[in-house]
C-alpha positions as CSV (number, residue, x, y, z in Angstrom):
1,A,-8.0,7.2,-1.1
2,I,-8.5,11.0,-1.1
3,D,-5.4,13.2,-1.7
4,P,-5.4,15.7,1.3
5,V,-3.6,18.3,-0.8
6,S,-5.8,18.3,-4.0
7,G,-8.9,16.5,-2.9
8,K,-8.7,14.1,-5.8
9,L,-10.0,10.6,-5.4
10,F,-8.1,7.4,-6.2
11,I,-9.8,4.0,-6.6
12,A,-8.1,0.7,-6.8
13,V,-9.8,-1.7,-9.3
14,A,-8.0,-5.0,-8.4
15,N,-9.5,-7.3,-11.1
16,H,-8.7,-4.7,-13.8
17,H,-5.2,-4.2,-12.5
18,R,-5.5,-0.5,-12.4
19,I,-6.1,2.7,-10.3
20,L,-8.5,5.4,-11.5
21,R,-8.0,9.0,-10.5
22,F,-11.0,11.3,-10.4
23,A,-11.2,15.1,-9.9
24,N,-11.8,16.7,-6.5
25,S,-14.1,14.4,-4.6
26,A,-16.3,17.2,-3.2
27,A,-17.3,18.2,-6.7
28,L,-17.9,14.8,-8.3
29,A,-21.4,14.0,-9.7
30,N,-22.9,10.5,-10.1
31,G,-21.3,8.7,-13.0
32,A,-18.3,11.1,-13.4
33,S,-15.5,10.0,-15.7
34,A,-12.0,9.3,-14.4
35,E,-9.3,11.8,-15.4
36,A,-6.4,9.4,-15.4
37,V,-5.6,5.7,-15.2
38,I,-2.5,4.1,-13.5
39,G,-1.4,0.6,-14.4
40,Q,-2.8,0.5,-17.9
41,P,-2.0,2.3,-21.2
42,D,-5.6,3.4,-21.7
43,Y,-9.1,3.0,-20.2
44,T,-10.0,-0.2,-22.1
45,M,-7.0,-2.4,-21.2
46,A,-7.1,-4.7,-18.2
47,T,-3.9,-6.8,-18.3
48,S,-1.6,-7.5,-15.3
49,G,2.1,-6.8,-15.5
50,T,5.3,-6.3,-13.5
51,S,7.0,-3.1,-14.3
52,S,7.2,0.5,-13.1
53,S,4.0,1.3,-15.0
54,A,2.0,-1.9,-14.5
55,L,0.0,-3.5,-11.7
56,N,-1.2,-6.9,-10.6
57,S,-4.3,-6.8,-8.4
58,P,-3.8,-3.5,-6.5
59,Y,-5.7,-3.3,-3.2
60,G,-4.9,-0.8,-0.5
61,L,-4.2,2.9,-1.4
62,H,-3.0,5.9,0.6
63,V,-2.1,9.4,-0.3
64,D,0.2,11.0,2.2
65,G,0.4,14.6,3.3
66,S,2.9,15.4,0.6
67,G,0.6,14.1,-2.2
68,R,2.4,10.8,-2.8
69,L,0.3,7.8,-3.7
70,W,1.2,4.5,-2.0
71,V,-0.1,1.3,-3.6
72,A,-0.3,-2.2,-2.1
73,D,0.3,-4.2,-5.4
74,Y,-1.0,-7.5,-4.0
75,S,-0.1,-10.1,-6.6
76,N,3.2,-8.5,-7.4
77,H,4.1,-8.7,-3.7
78,R,5.3,-5.2,-3.5
79,V,4.4,-1.6,-2.5
80,L,4.8,1.2,-5.1
81,R,5.0,5.0,-4.5
82,F,3.9,7.5,-7.1
83,D,5.1,11.1,-6.4
84,N,2.9,14.1,-7.2
85,A,-0.1,11.8,-7.7
86,A,-2.6,14.6,-8.4
87,T,-0.6,15.7,-11.5
88,L,0.4,12.3,-13.0
89,P,-0.3,12.1,-16.7
90,E,-3.6,10.6,-17.9
91,F,-1.8,7.5,-19.2
92,G,1.6,5.8,-18.6
93,A,2.6,7.1,-15.2
94,T,5.6,5.3,-13.7
95,A,6.3,4.6,-10.0
96,D,9.1,6.4,-8.2
97,L,9.8,3.7,-5.6
98,V,9.3,-0.1,-5.0
99,L,9.4,-1.9,-1.7
100,G,9.1,-5.7,-1.3
101,Q,11.2,-6.4,-4.4
102,A,14.7,-5.4,-5.4
103,D,13.5,-3.7,-8.6
104,F,10.4,-2.9,-10.7
105,V,10.5,-6.1,-12.8
106,S,10.6,-8.7,-9.9
107,G,7.4,-9.9,-8.4
108,T,8.0,-13.1,-6.4
109,A,6.6,-13.8,-3.0
110,S,8.9,-14.3,0.0
111,V,9.3,-13.4,3.7
112,S,12.1,-11.3,5.0
113,A,12.8,-7.6,5.9
114,T,13.1,-6.7,2.2
115,R,10.4,-9.0,0.7
116,M,6.6,-9.3,0.8
117,N,3.8,-11.7,0.2
118,G,0.4,-10.3,-0.7
119,P,0.4,-6.7,0.8
120,T,-3.1,-5.4,1.0
121,G,-2.9,-2.2,3.2
122,V,-0.7,0.9,3.3
123,Y,-0.6,4.0,5.5
124,V,1.9,6.8,6.2
125,D,1.6,8.4,9.6
126,A,2.5,11.9,10.8
127,A,5.9,10.7,11.9
128,D,6.8,9.6,8.3
129,N,6.5,5.9,9.0
130,L,5.1,3.7,6.3
131,W,2.9,0.8,7.6
132,V,2.1,-2.2,5.4
133,A,-0.4,-5.0,6.1
134,E,0.8,-8.2,4.6
135,Y,-2.1,-10.6,4.2
136,E,-0.2,-13.8,3.2
137,N,2.7,-13.2,5.7
138,N,0.3,-12.6,8.6
139,R,2.1,-9.4,9.7
140,V,2.5,-5.7,9.6
141,L,5.7,-4.0,8.6
142,K,6.9,-0.5,9.5
143,F,9.4,1.4,7.3
144,A,10.8,4.4,9.1
145,N,11.6,7.6,7.2
146,A,9.2,6.8,4.4
147,S,10.0,9.9,2.4
148,S,13.7,9.0,2.0
149,L,13.4,5.2,1.3
150,V,15.2,3.7,-1.7
151,N,14.2,0.8,-3.9
152,G,14.2,-2.5,-2.0
153,A,14.7,-0.9,1.4
154,A,14.4,-3.1,4.5
155,A,11.6,-2.8,7.0
156,T,12.6,-1.5,10.5
157,T,9.9,-3.2,12.6
158,V,7.6,-6.3,12.2
159,L,4.4,-6.9,14.1
160,G,2.6,-10.2,14.3
161,Q,5.8,-12.3,14.0
162,P,8.8,-12.9,16.2
163,D,11.2,-11.9,13.4
164,F,11.3,-10.9,9.8
165,D,11.7,-14.5,8.5
166,T,8.6,-16.1,10.0
167,A,5.1,-16.0,8.6
168,T,3.0,-18.4,10.7
169,S,-0.5,-17.4,11.6
170,G,-2.0,-17.3,15.0
171,A,-4.5,-15.7,17.4
172,S,-2.9,-13.9,20.4
173,Q,-1.6,-10.5,21.4
174,V,1.6,-11.0,19.3
175,K,0.3,-13.0,16.3
176,M,-1.9,-12.3,13.3
177,K,-3.8,-14.1,10.6
178,G,-4.7,-12.3,7.4
179,A,-3.8,-8.7,8.3
180,V,-5.6,-6.7,5.6
181,A,-5.7,-3.0,6.5
182,V,-3.8,-0.5,8.7
183,R,-4.3,3.0,9.9
184,V,-2.7,5.3,12.5
185,D,-4.9,7.8,14.2
186,D,-4.2,11.3,15.4
187,A,-3.2,10.0,18.8
188,G,-0.5,7.8,17.3
189,R,-2.3,4.5,17.8
190,L,-2.0,1.8,15.1
191,W,-5.2,0.0,14.1
192,V,-4.9,-3.4,12.2
193,A,-7.8,-5.2,10.6
194,E,-7.4,-8.9,10.7
195,E,-9.7,-10.6,8.3
196,Q,-9.1,-14.3,9.2
197,N,-9.0,-13.7,13.0
198,H,-12.3,-11.6,12.7
199,R,-10.9,-8.8,14.9
200,L,-9.4,-5.4,15.1
201,L,-6.1,-4.8,17.0
202,R,-4.9,-1.5,18.5
203,F,-1.2,-0.8,19.2
204,D,-0.7,2.3,21.3
205,G,2.4,4.5,20.7
206,A,2.9,2.9,17.3
207,A,6.0,5.0,16.3
208,G,7.9,3.7,19.3
209,L,7.1,0.0,19.1
């Protein structure tokens, strides 16, 4: 993910349970060193954990227009937000928000409006909606008013399932299987990549679904 404010580059390294931050992407040279690591106490550690400063197989990343880094922390079954991502310290940064779990030390999988199972994609649109692709729950969640959410907040909309408590897979206009990535374009259309259904879905007028 590239920060639209600073131009800095963020890369999720799932098997090392960390995120690396690099300087402005336009000025990077081959083999450039990272300037910060998130999820580990230094550049040589690669252990998983469940806390405000640890990660467990992070996948999807997004930096919104306010410079906040959103992380799909797959094996902790949660989404984390790091404010002022471009200026986080080199080591030991702590998340400012957790979704999918009640607190920063919980990491169990479940299906409800407040719980997650294997999130892999995150995106914040121009209307301040957070969209989360949940691979294992075969769905996409929307959290309205992303900038004002509190820890453990409930999702406001679910796509791919008839309600917040169902996680069955399927292939139709209203079902999903292995939703892996999400993005909203400039026309307000939501795009969902479904790995296990081998397809891409488009939802027009996403903010009003």
